[in-house]
N, C-alpha and C positions, 0 to 999 in steps of 0.2 A: 298587416300583422299587428296583433295586439301585444302590449308589453307583457301581459301575463303569459301568453303563449310562448314568447321568446324566453321568459324566465324559466318556464317549465322545460324547455328543450333547446338550450343555447347551442350545443354542439350540433344537433340535428339541423338547426337553422344555418349554422356556418357551413355544414357539408352541402346543403342544398343551394346556397348562395351561388347563382350563376352556374348551376350544375357542377359544383365542386371545382370551380375555376375554369371549366371548359364548357363551351357552348355545345349542346348535343349535336347541332348540325355540323360542327367542326371535327367530329370524331368518327372513326370507322364503325361499322356495325359490330365488330368484335369488341371494340373499346366501349361501345354503348352497353354491351352485356356486362363487361367488367365494372363499369360505373354503377350500373343498377345493382349488381351483387354487392358492391362496396357500400352503397347507400343502405341496402337492406341488412347489412351486417352490424349497423350501429345499434348497440343495446346499452341499457343501464344495468350494471351488475354490481350489487353491493355498494351503491353510491358512487360508482366510477364508470365512466363511459368505456365501452369495450368495442373494438373494431376488428375486422379482418384485414389482412394485407390485400391490396388491390392486385390480385394475380391475373396474369394474362390467361386467356381461355386455354391455350395450349401448354399450360404449366406442366413441367416434368419434375421428377424427383431430383432435387439438388444433391450433389455428392457431399460426403463429409469432407471437411477441410481442417481437421484438427491439427495436422502437422503444420500447415500454413499459419494457423492462428497461434500455435506455440512458438513458431519462429518469429513472428511479428511481436508477440508478447515479450520474448527474450530480448529483442532489439529495443523495445520500448523501455523495459526495465533497465537495461544497460544505459540508455540515454538519460533516464530519470535519476539513476544513481550518481551521475556526474554532478548533479545538484540535489543532494539528499532532501532538501526542503521540498522540491517538487514531487519526489517519490512519496513522501509522507502525505502531501496534499492530495495527490491522485488516489492514493490508497483510501484516504478519508472520503473522497467523492464516491468511490465504489461502495464503501461501507455504509455511507449515508443512504445511497440508493437502495441497498439491501434492507436497512432498518426501516425505511419509509414504505417498503413493500413495492417499490418500483421494479425490483429484480428479486430473484429467488435463487437459492443454492440448489444445484442439481448435481448428480453424478455424471461424469463424462460419459457420453453416449455416441452412437453412430448418427450424428445429426450435422446440420450445416451451421458453422460458427461464424460470427461476425468479428473479424479482427478489430481492435480499437486502439486508439492512440490519444495521447494528450495534446491539446492545442494550448500553447502558452499564450496568454492574452495580456495586454497592457491594461490591467484593471485591478483595482484594490479589492473589489468585492468578489470577483471571479478570476483569479490568476490563471487557473487551468480549467479547461472544459474537455470532457470526454467525447470523442467523436468515433462513431462506428463506420467501418469501411465496407459498405454493401457492394462495392465494385471489385473487391479483392478476388483474385482467381488463383487456383493452385498452379495452373499453367495456361498457355495461350488458348488451348482448346477447351478448357474447363469453364463451365458457366459460373457466373456470379449471381447473387441474389437480385441485383439490378436487372439482369437479363430476363427475369420473370415478372418484373413489375409491370403493371398496366399503364394506362395513360397518365399524363401529368395531372396532379390534383391541386396544383397551385392556383391561387386566385389572382385575377388581374387587379385586385384592390390591395392597397397598402394598409396594414394593420399594425398598430403599436400598442403595447400594453405592458404593465408591470406585473407579470404573472410568473412567480417563481416555479421553475421546472415544469412549465405548462405541458410540453410534449410528453413528459413522463407521467402525467396524470391521465393519459388515455391509454388503457391497457389493450393488449392483443388477445384475441380469442385463443383458447388453448390449442386449437388445431394449427396455429401458426407459430407456437412456441419453439418448435424444433428448427426453425429457420432463423431465429434471433438469439441463439445462445452465444455466450462469450466466456472466455476463461480469464481467471485472475489468480493471484497467489493464494 
């Protein structure tokens, strides 16, 4: 691989590294289809990479879980209000993601929501990190977003870098937006 090719398509090269972290002979025929669709979904849109979620072949419509997300948000706000400093910091994180174009404001709709919560860290630069719960369920029978995800895309290689908000710099294709909504104040 030449350096110029890598510079032109660094995310493409990362996705294809060891078949996105899984060796093709180690996955089922259905997962091979999912991996191929995922690889083909990588596009450059307005200077930013855009991908599709790696959906299982038998993907069904996920139910709306607005009530669950509201309940979890109320619990999160209650906990954050106990230390007002953290509520302000968490609010600033959400506002920064909006101002940088990583998120957008939408009207509430009949879509699948991702509950989120703050993780308080022992760090001076990042005291709180926002984490989305793709495994949240309305009840034991209801599916979660994780139930529809395809094969593991992690790589067997360790990578370390100083890239601010790197995962937020990869956008989702519009057809997947209804599965990654979240609510905030």
